[in-house]
C-alpha angles and dihedrals in degrees: 000000000000113000108247134155092230119139111268109260122222111286118234114244115271092247087057090050091050093050091049091052093050091054098039128114092179127095114263094254092050091045092052091050093050089052096046094242136104127256090250089061089055092053095043089055089062097050107146092019103086093314125095124187110234140181107273097199105128091216088067100029104039094037088056098053095075091080091057095067122210115017138160115253116203124191127168151159129200091286110031136040120197118192118182130179118215145088128301095235132146097038115182119188126216134164093234103020133014130186139217107199103179124150091259108007109067117172142169109207129196107196100200089073095051096094115135119040132187136179106214134199112186131174114234134174087262095050139270110342119200125198146155115230131192129197135184128242090281092052097250120136121270103169138346128200119200127195112217112256092240095049124112102257098204096098092043089052091047091051091046091053093047093049095043112124095202091235110141104175117120096215129082133205114220138168134226121285116258113253117255107253109233119210112302112205135179107186094188090062095052097106092047088050092053094045094051091042089059089052097055116118095187131031090229089072090071098085089046088055090049092053091048091052090040093236131113137234099271091041090053093052092051090047100046097045122178136020088019098044120010116193116229131192116273091253093055091096091055089050092046093053092049090050092048087054095045094047100035088224104163116242140176112237114199118202120172158121137222094289103040142017120200120200125199115194129194137044121322133218130236121318112241115198120209114173107306093341124100108203135196110194106181132151105280095001133073120174125183120189129180101226091186089063094061109105103158134023127189133189102215130193119196122180119237135169089255095052134281117329104217121192141172110218131189129204132187126234091271092055095256117147109245102179145335123214122198132177112259109278135194133207088267104037133047092182140064129180100224091054091047090052091055094050094043087052091057091049093047089053089060093052095046 
C-alpha cells in the first residue's frame, strides 16, 4: 500500500478478511490495498490457519535462519522489489542497526521497525510454501524470508515453534503510516553543505551532515548541485540498467524501506519490460522496478578515504527514495573505472 499519513480507517472483521483471501486472485499486497488494510492484517486474520505469530526481533529470527540453509530474501518498497537467493550468514547484531553479510544476501536491518512477525504456510500451485514475514508498526512489509519448496522443512518448523509468541487472536493493532518526507531544502546553508561535503571521509557521514543542517537527502542534492549531485532525466535509471546488462559492469543495487535495505552485488542480466515494470530475472536474483514511478534521478559523488563513492539515485514524485545504484565496491576501493564511464555517459547526454 502507498505510504500515506491518513487516519487509519476501520478494519474489516477478521472473518471478512479470511473470506476475501479465499476468493481472491490478487497478490496479498494488492488485495490488502483493495480492502483498505495492510498485509499484516490479512495474515493476522489467518492466525491458527497456516499462520503463526512469532517474535520479530532480528536477533532471534535472523540469527536463527543460518541453520535453514539457502532461502529467498525479499525486500521492497512501493516502487521496487528485490528477491535474492542465498544463505543468511554473517549476522551482526546491533540495537540501532544490524547486518547480514552473506555471500549473496546482504542486508542492513533497523530493528525498531521489526514489529509484527508471522510464520506462514501457504498452498500454491507448486506446493506448500513456507516463509517468515516481518511488518512494521503500520502493518506494511519490511522483509520476507522464503524456504525453497523442495527443502526439508524440519529446521523451519523448529524455528517457527521456538519463535512462536503463543498469541492466537485474529485481530491486529496497527498505527498510521509515517508521511513520506518531501525534499527539505535550506538554500542559505548551501555553501556550508558543500564545504562539509568536501570534508567527508566516509559516505556514511552524509546523513549525519543532513541531520546537522536539518535537511534531507533529496533536499541536499538539490542544494549542492554539480559536481556533488548532478540531475539526470527521469529515464536515466532505465538507460543505466540496460547499459549495466549490456556491458556486464558489476553494480550494487539497493532496494529497501525504513526497516530493511537489501543490496544485490554483481552483474545483471537483460532488462525485460512488462507494462510499467522493468524486470531482471536472473538465476538467484529477481528485481521488479516501476519505471513510471521514477520522477527524479541524480548522479551523486561523495568523498571517502577509499576514493569517490558514485551513485545513481531515483526518487518518486513524493520525494521517497526508490533505489540507489553504485558501482561494485570492495573493502579497499569505492571506485571503478567502468562504472564511472557509465555514469559520466549519462551526465554527458544531459549536456549534449
